[in-house]
C-alpha positions as CSV (number, residue, x, y, z in Angstrom):
1,M,-20.6,-29.0,11.9
2,P,-17.4,-30.9,12.5
3,I,-15.9,-32.9,9.6
4,S,-14.8,-36.5,10.0
5,A,-11.0,-36.8,9.5
6,G,-11.6,-39.6,7.0
7,D,-14.2,-37.8,5.0
8,A,-12.3,-36.8,1.8
9,G,-15.5,-35.5,0.1
10,G,-16.4,-33.5,3.2
11,L,-12.9,-31.9,3.2
12,R,-13.2,-30.9,-0.4
13,A,-16.6,-29.4,0.3
14,L,-15.3,-27.6,3.4
15,L,-12.5,-26.0,1.3
16,R,-15.1,-24.8,-1.2
17,R,-17.3,-23.4,1.6
18,M,-14.3,-21.4,2.9
19,F,-13.7,-20.0,-0.6
20,D,-17.3,-19.1,-1.0
21,A,-17.4,-17.4,2.4
22,A,-14.3,-15.3,1.4
23,I,-16.1,-14.2,-1.7
24,E,-19.4,-13.5,0.1
25,A,-17.6,-11.3,2.7
26,A,-16.6,-8.9,0.0
27,Q,-19.9,-8.6,-1.8
28,P,-20.8,-4.9,-2.5
29,A,-24.4,-5.4,-1.3
30,R,-22.9,-6.1,2.1
31,C,-20.1,-3.6,2.1
32,V,-21.3,-0.5,0.3
33,P,-24.4,0.7,2.3
34,R,-22.6,1.5,5.6
35,H,-20.0,3.6,3.8
36,L,-22.3,5.8,1.8
37,P,-21.9,9.6,2.5
38,Q,-24.5,12.1,3.5
39,P,-26.4,13.7,0.5
40,P,-24.6,16.8,-0.9
41,R,-26.2,20.2,-1.4
42,G,-25.6,19.8,-5.1
43,R,-25.5,16.8,-7.5
44,L,-24.3,13.3,-6.8
45,V,-22.3,11.9,-9.7
46,V,-21.2,8.2,-9.5
47,I,-18.2,7.0,-11.4
48,G,-16.0,4.0,-11.2
49,A,-14.2,1.0,-12.6
50,G,-13.4,-2.5,-11.7
51,K,-14.8,-6.0,-11.7
52,A,-17.0,-5.1,-8.7
53,S,-17.9,-1.6,-9.8
54,A,-21.3,-2.6,-11.4
55,A,-22.4,-4.4,-8.2
56,M,-21.1,-1.5,-6.2
57,A,-23.2,0.9,-8.3
58,R,-26.3,-1.2,-7.8
59,A,-25.7,-1.2,-4.1
60,V,-25.5,2.7,-4.2
61,E,-28.7,2.9,-6.2
62,D,-30.5,0.5,-3.8
63,N,-29.5,2.5,-0.8
64,W,-29.7,6.1,-2.1
65,A,-33.0,8.0,-1.8
66,G,-32.0,11.2,-3.7
67,D,-31.1,11.9,-7.3
68,L,-28.0,10.6,-8.8
69,S,-26.4,9.9,-12.2
70,G,-23.2,8.4,-13.4
71,L,-21.2,5.8,-15.3
72,V,-19.0,2.9,-14.3
73,V,-17.0,0.4,-16.4
74,T,-16.7,-3.3,-15.5
75,R,-15.4,-6.4,-17.1
76,Y,-17.3,-8.2,-19.8
77,G,-19.8,-10.5,-18.1
78,Y,-19.8,-8.6,-14.9
79,E,-22.6,-6.2,-15.6
80,V,-25.3,-5.7,-13.0
81,P,-28.5,-3.9,-14.2
82,C,-28.8,-0.3,-12.8
83,R,-31.6,2.2,-13.4
84,R,-29.7,5.6,-13.1
85,I,-26.1,4.7,-13.4
86,E,-24.9,3.5,-16.8
87,I,-22.9,0.3,-16.9
88,V,-20.3,-0.1,-19.6
89,E,-18.4,-3.4,-20.2
90,A,-14.8,-3.6,-21.4
91,A,-11.9,-6.0,-21.7
92,H,-9.6,-7.2,-18.9
93,P,-6.7,-7.8,-18.4
94,V,-5.7,-6.3,-21.7
95,P,-7.6,-3.1,-22.3
96,D,-9.7,-2.4,-25.4
97,A,-11.5,0.4,-27.2
98,A,-14.6,0.1,-25.0
99,G,-12.5,0.8,-21.9
100,L,-10.9,3.8,-23.7
101,A,-14.2,5.3,-24.6
102,A,-15.6,4.8,-21.1
103,A,-12.6,6.5,-19.5
104,Q,-13.0,9.5,-21.8
105,R,-16.7,9.8,-20.9
106,I,-16.0,9.5,-17.2
107,L,-13.5,12.4,-17.4
108,Q,-16.2,14.4,-19.2
109,L,-18.8,13.6,-16.5
110,V,-16.8,15.3,-13.8
111,Q,-16.0,18.4,-15.7
112,G,-17.6,21.7,-14.6
113,L,-18.7,20.5,-11.1
114,G,-18.9,22.9,-8.2
115,P,-17.9,22.7,-4.5
116,E,-21.5,21.7,-3.5
117,D,-21.4,18.7,-5.8
118,L,-20.2,15.3,-4.8
119,V,-18.4,12.7,-6.9
120,L,-18.6,9.1,-5.5
121,C,-16.0,7.0,-7.1
122,L,-16.3,3.2,-6.9
123,I,-12.9,1.4,-7.5
124,S,-12.2,-2.3,-7.3
125,G,-9.6,-4.7,-8.7
126,G,-9.4,-4.7,-12.5
127,A,-9.8,-0.9,-12.8
128,S,-6.3,-0.5,-14.1
129,A,-7.1,-2.3,-17.4
130,L,-10.7,-1.2,-17.6
131,L,-10.0,2.5,-17.1
132,V,-7.6,3.0,-19.9
133,L,-6.7,6.5,-21.3
134,P,-3.2,6.9,-22.8
135,L,-1.3,10.1,-22.3
136,P,-0.8,12.3,-25.4
137,G,1.8,10.6,-27.6
138,L,0.7,7.1,-26.7
139,S,-2.0,4.9,-28.3
140,L,-4.3,2.2,-27.2
141,D,-2.0,-0.3,-29.0
142,D,0.9,1.0,-26.9
143,K,-1.0,0.5,-23.7
144,Q,-2.0,-3.0,-24.8
145,A,1.6,-3.9,-25.6
146,V,2.8,-2.7,-22.2
147,N,0.0,-4.6,-20.4
148,R,0.8,-7.9,-22.1
149,A,4.5,-7.5,-21.4
150,L,3.9,-6.7,-17.7
151,L,1.6,-9.7,-17.3
152,K,4.3,-12.0,-18.5
153,S,7.2,-10.4,-16.8
154,G,6.9,-11.6,-13.2
155,A,6.5,-8.0,-11.9
156,T,4.4,-7.5,-8.8
157,I,1.1,-5.8,-9.0
158,R,2.6,-2.8,-7.2
159,E,5.3,-2.6,-9.9
160,M,2.8,-3.1,-12.8
161,N,0.6,-0.3,-11.4
162,C,3.5,2.1,-11.0
163,V,4.2,1.7,-14.7
164,R,0.6,2.1,-15.7
165,R,0.1,5.3,-13.6
166,H,2.9,7.1,-15.6
167,L,1.4,6.2,-19.0
168,S,-2.2,7.2,-18.2
169,A,-4.2,10.4,-18.5
170,I,-6.6,9.2,-15.8
171,K,-4.7,7.1,-13.3
172,G,-2.3,8.2,-10.5
173,G,-4.6,10.9,-9.1
174,R,-5.5,12.5,-12.5
175,L,-9.2,11.5,-12.3
176,G,-9.3,12.9,-8.7
177,A,-7.7,16.2,-9.8
178,A,-10.2,16.5,-12.7
179,C,-13.1,16.3,-10.1
180,H,-11.9,19.5,-8.3
181,P,-13.5,21.6,-6.9
182,A,-16.3,19.1,-6.3
183,Q,-16.2,17.0,-3.1
184,L,-14.7,13.5,-3.8
185,I,-15.2,10.3,-1.9
186,T,-13.7,7.0,-3.2
187,L,-15.0,3.6,-2.0
188,L,-12.4,0.9,-2.5
189,I,-12.5,-2.8,-2.6
190,S,-8.9,-3.9,-2.3
191,D,-7.3,-6.5,-4.4
192,V,-3.6,-5.6,-3.7
193,P,-1.2,-6.7,-1.0
194,G,-1.0,-4.0,1.7
195,D,-4.3,-2.3,0.7
196,D,-2.5,0.9,-0.4
197,P,-5.1,3.1,-2.3
198,V,-2.4,4.2,-4.8
199,D,-2.2,0.6,-6.0
200,I,-5.9,-0.3,-6.2
201,G,-6.9,0.3,-9.8
202,S,-3.6,2.3,-10.1
203,G,-5.0,5.0,-7.8
204,P,-7.1,7.2,-10.2
205,T,-8.3,9.5,-7.3
206,V,-5.3,9.5,-5.0
207,A,-1.9,11.3,-5.1
208,D,0.9,9.2,-6.5
209,P,4.3,9.3,-4.6
210,T,6.1,7.4,-7.4
211,T,7.9,8.9,-10.4
212,C,8.7,8.2,-14.0
213,A,12.1,7.2,-12.9
214,D,10.6,4.5,-10.7
215,A,8.6,3.2,-13.7
216,L,11.7,3.1,-15.9
217,A,13.6,1.2,-13.2
218,I,10.8,-1.4,-13.1
219,L,11.0,-1.9,-16.8
220,R,14.8,-2.3,-16.7
221,R,14.7,-4.6,-13.6
222,H,12.4,-7.1,-15.4
223,A,13.9,-6.6,-18.8
224,I,10.5,-5.6,-20.2
225,T,10.5,-4.5,-23.8
226,V,8.0,-1.7,-24.6
227,P,7.3,0.5,-27.6
228,P,9.9,3.3,-28.2
229,N,7.5,6.1,-27.6
230,V,6.7,4.7,-24.1
231,L,10.3,4.9,-23.2
232,L,10.6,8.4,-24.6
233,L,7.6,9.6,-22.6
234,L,9.0,8.2,-19.3
235,E,12.5,9.5,-20.0
236,S,11.1,13.0,-20.7
237,G,9.2,13.1,-17.4
238,R,5.9,13.9,-19.3
239,G,4.2,11.0,-17.4
240,E,4.5,12.6,-14.0
241,S,1.3,12.3,-12.0
242,P,-0.2,14.5,-9.2
243,K,1.9,14.2,-6.1
244,P,1.1,14.3,-2.3
245,G,0.3,17.8,-1.4
246,D,-1.5,18.6,-4.6
247,A,-4.2,21.1,-3.7
248,R,-6.7,19.5,-6.1
249,L,-6.7,16.4,-4.0
250,A,-6.5,18.0,-0.6
251,G,-10.2,17.4,0.4
252,A,-10.6,14.0,-1.2
253,A,-11.5,11.1,1.0
254,T,-11.0,7.3,0.6
255,R,-12.9,4.6,2.4
256,M,-11.7,1.0,2.3
257,I,-14.9,-1.1,2.3
258,A,-13.6,-4.7,1.7
259,T,-10.1,-6.2,2.0
260,P,-8.4,-9.6,1.7
261,Q,-8.1,-9.8,5.5
262,M,-11.9,-9.6,5.8
263,A,-12.2,-12.5,3.3
264,L,-9.7,-14.6,5.2
265,E,-11.5,-14.0,8.5
266,A,-14.8,-15.1,7.0
267,A,-13.1,-18.3,5.8
268,A,-11.5,-18.8,9.2
269,A,-15.0,-18.7,10.8
270,V,-16.2,-21.4,8.5
271,A,-13.3,-23.6,9.4
272,G,-13.8,-23.1,13.1
273,E,-17.4,-24.1,12.8
274,A,-16.2,-27.4,11.2
275,G,-13.8,-28.1,14.1
276,I,-10.8,-27.2,12.0
277,V,-8.3,-24.8,13.7
278,P,-7.7,-21.8,11.3
279,M,-4.3,-20.1,11.1
280,I,-4.1,-16.9,8.9
281,L,-0.5,-16.7,7.7
282,G,-0.9,-13.3,5.9
283,D,-3.2,-11.3,3.6
284,S,-0.4,-9.9,1.4
285,I,1.8,-12.8,0.4
286,E,3.7,-12.2,-2.8
287,G,6.4,-13.9,-4.9
288,E,6.5,-16.4,-7.7
289,A,3.5,-18.7,-7.4
290,R,5.6,-21.8,-7.7
291,D,7.9,-20.6,-4.9
292,V,5.0,-19.8,-2.6
293,G,3.7,-23.3,-3.3
294,K,7.0,-24.8,-2.1
295,V,7.0,-22.7,1.0
296,M,3.4,-23.7,1.9
297,A,4.4,-27.4,1.4
298,G,7.2,-26.9,3.9
299,I,4.8,-25.4,6.5
300,A,2.3,-28.2,5.9
301,R,5.1,-30.8,6.6
302,Q,6.1,-28.9,9.8
303,V,2.5,-29.2,11.0
304,I,2.4,-32.9,10.3
305,T,5.8,-33.7,11.8
306,H,6.0,-31.3,14.7
307,G,2.6,-29.8,15.2
308,Q,3.9,-26.3,14.4
309,P,2.8,-23.6,14.0
310,C,-0.4,-25.4,14.9
311,A,-1.5,-29.0,15.4
312,A,-3.7,-30.8,12.9
313,P,-6.6,-30.7,12.1
314,C,-5.9,-27.2,10.9
315,V,-6.1,-25.0,7.8
316,L,-3.4,-22.5,6.7
317,L,-5.1,-19.5,5.2
318,S,-3.4,-16.8,3.1
319,G,-4.1,-14.1,0.6
320,G,-2.2,-11.7,-1.5
321,E,-1.1,-11.8,-5.2
322,T,1.6,-14.1,-6.5
323,T,3.2,-13.7,-9.9
324,V,4.1,-16.0,-12.7
325,T,7.0,-15.4,-15.0
326,V,5.7,-17.0,-18.2
327,R,8.2,-19.2,-19.9
328,G,5.9,-21.9,-21.3
329,A,2.9,-21.9,-23.7
330,G,0.3,-23.2,-21.2
331,R,-2.9,-21.6,-20.0
332,G,-1.8,-20.2,-16.7
333,G,-2.8,-18.8,-14.1
334,R,-1.1,-18.0,-10.8
335,N,-3.4,-19.9,-8.4
336,V,-3.3,-23.1,-10.3
337,E,0.5,-22.7,-10.7
338,F,0.7,-22.4,-6.9
339,L,-1.4,-25.5,-6.4
340,L,0.6,-27.5,-8.9
341,A,3.9,-26.5,-7.3
342,L,2.4,-27.3,-3.9
343,G,1.3,-30.7,-5.0
344,I,4.7,-31.6,-6.5
345,A,6.5,-30.5,-3.3
346,L,4.1,-32.6,-1.2
347,D,4.5,-35.6,-3.5
348,G,1.3,-37.3,-2.4
349,Q,1.6,-36.5,1.3
350,S,-1.4,-38.0,3.0
351,G,-3.9,-35.8,4.8
352,V,-3.2,-32.5,2.9
353,Y,-5.9,-30.9,0.9
354,A,-5.9,-27.4,-0.7
355,I,-7.8,-24.9,-2.6
356,A,-6.6,-21.7,-4.4
357,G,-8.5,-19.3,-6.4
358,D,-9.0,-15.7,-7.4
359,T,-11.9,-14.2,-5.6
360,D,-13.0,-12.5,-8.9
361,G,-13.6,-15.8,-10.5
362,V,-10.8,-15.4,-13.1
363,D,-7.4,-16.9,-12.5
364,G,-5.1,-15.3,-15.1
365,T,-7.0,-14.9,-18.4
366,E,-9.2,-18.0,-17.9
367,D,-12.9,-17.9,-16.7
368,V,-11.8,-20.4,-14.0
369,A,-11.3,-19.3,-10.5
370,G,-8.8,-21.9,-9.4
371,A,-8.7,-25.5,-8.4
372,I,-8.6,-28.1,-5.6
373,L,-5.6,-30.3,-4.7
374,T,-6.0,-33.6,-2.9
375,P,-3.4,-36.2,-1.7
376,D,-4.1,-38.4,-4.8
377,T,-3.9,-35.5,-7.4
378,L,-0.5,-36.5,-8.7
379,A,-1.3,-40.2,-8.9
380,R,-4.6,-39.5,-10.8
381,A,-2.7,-37.2,-13.1
382,R,-0.1,-39.8,-13.9
383,G,-2.8,-42.3,-14.5
384,L,-4.1,-40.0,-17.2
385,G,-0.6,-39.7,-18.8
386,L,0.0,-36.2,-17.4
387,N,3.4,-35.3,-16.1
388,P,3.0,-32.7,-13.3
389,G,6.6,-31.4,-13.7
390,T,6.1,-30.8,-17.4
391,S,2.7,-29.1,-16.8
392,L,4.4,-26.7,-14.3
393,A,7.3,-26.0,-16.6
394,N,4.8,-25.1,-19.4
395,N,2.8,-22.8,-17.1
396,D,-0.2,-25.1,-17.7
397,G,-1.9,-25.4,-14.4
398,H,-5.4,-24.8,-15.9
399,G,-4.9,-27.6,-18.4
400,F,-3.6,-29.9,-15.6
401,F,-6.5,-29.5,-13.1
402,E,-9.2,-29.3,-15.8
403,S,-8.1,-32.7,-17.0
404,L,-8.6,-34.1,-13.5
405,G,-12.0,-32.5,-13.1
406,D,-10.7,-30.4,-10.2
407,A,-11.1,-26.9,-11.6
408,V,-13.1,-24.5,-9.5
409,V,-15.5,-22.4,-11.6
410,T,-17.6,-19.8,-9.9
411,G,-18.7,-17.6,-12.8
412,P,-18.5,-13.8,-12.3
413,T,-18.3,-13.2,-8.5
414,L,-18.9,-9.4,-8.8
415,T,-16.2,-8.7,-6.3
416,N,-12.4,-9.0,-6.1
417,V,-10.2,-9.2,-2.9
418,N,-7.4,-10.9,-4.6
419,D,-6.2,-14.5,-4.3
420,F,-7.4,-17.0,-1.7
421,R,-5.4,-20.0,-0.5
422,A,-6.3,-22.6,2.0
423,V,-4.1,-25.6,2.9
424,L,-6.0,-28.1,5.1
425,I,-4.1,-30.7,7.1
426,R,-6.3,-33.2,8.8
């Protein structure tokens, strides 16, 4: 149903409907059934990790007539009850002992399987932290220290996962190699720009083309300080992972069942139904969140001034994963930092509304998905004594939008196809 150009409340509601549609498009109950394999001659063992893994496991159970067993690990609060697949909860984004124990048990589950058995691996965003198993010579404390440093460094998700793969006894194809000689099929819900399987959950079941030298270069490029034994392991080459051509992974198959592009297309359909022209700018946009916000503000002004790349009313849709180099002591996260920078650059420009949120319901480390920006956001903030520039400098987007009552809270969404951004120009 078309939205009136002057209906501010309707525009806010439309933004939220687009976000909800993006999340719904990636729900495991919708995506998993059509990708399930034929029953094997032997056993079916289900394993997995990620924020969507419990919901994926439930979808497998609901659509599988034969016997199965297994174990998946998901984020605290993301459990979905299953009858035959055990669900374990662990910490994210910094791993904990529960994730370590679950990773050890998952490796044990795939030991001793034969060529007539099938391992179905369910991987979604968040698996890198949830499936934690340090290589010999490293401890959980070491992995936690590295994760914290990476999260604050401004490194891209691709860079962070490269480092993680070379410190892990289960990532970077090691889990897949452990399944041999059983058949192996991995179902993936992508939360990374480009949808490369090696970067989704740090690629536990796929060959890793990167090296220890690549991981070291990333640490140096971002001036990331890590424990001395982490450096020693990387410098020695002991962290090398299974590479393309490894015979143990030769028969493994991967199936991409949900992606950021699917989510953007679902949101575009909602916009079209409301009489708003959707324009998808990209599903893999990266960079500093505040810089992406400035760029989007420039595109919005081009629409207003010149009707390019499309005429208003329109909505600019994008996905991907921005980064935040933490310098302040605020509460994060990257989607609200994007919105705050966008708002500052627009400086109260009339007719521009926006929403940005993480489709897993957690922006940074907060149980808040994101926020909504309106033309009067800065004026309302200043009326409350808030300084938008100070909030941005302090990396305090969550504190800023929460004070305005504009935070978007979804609760656990049970999926994850990365960040969602919509800039609506009426």
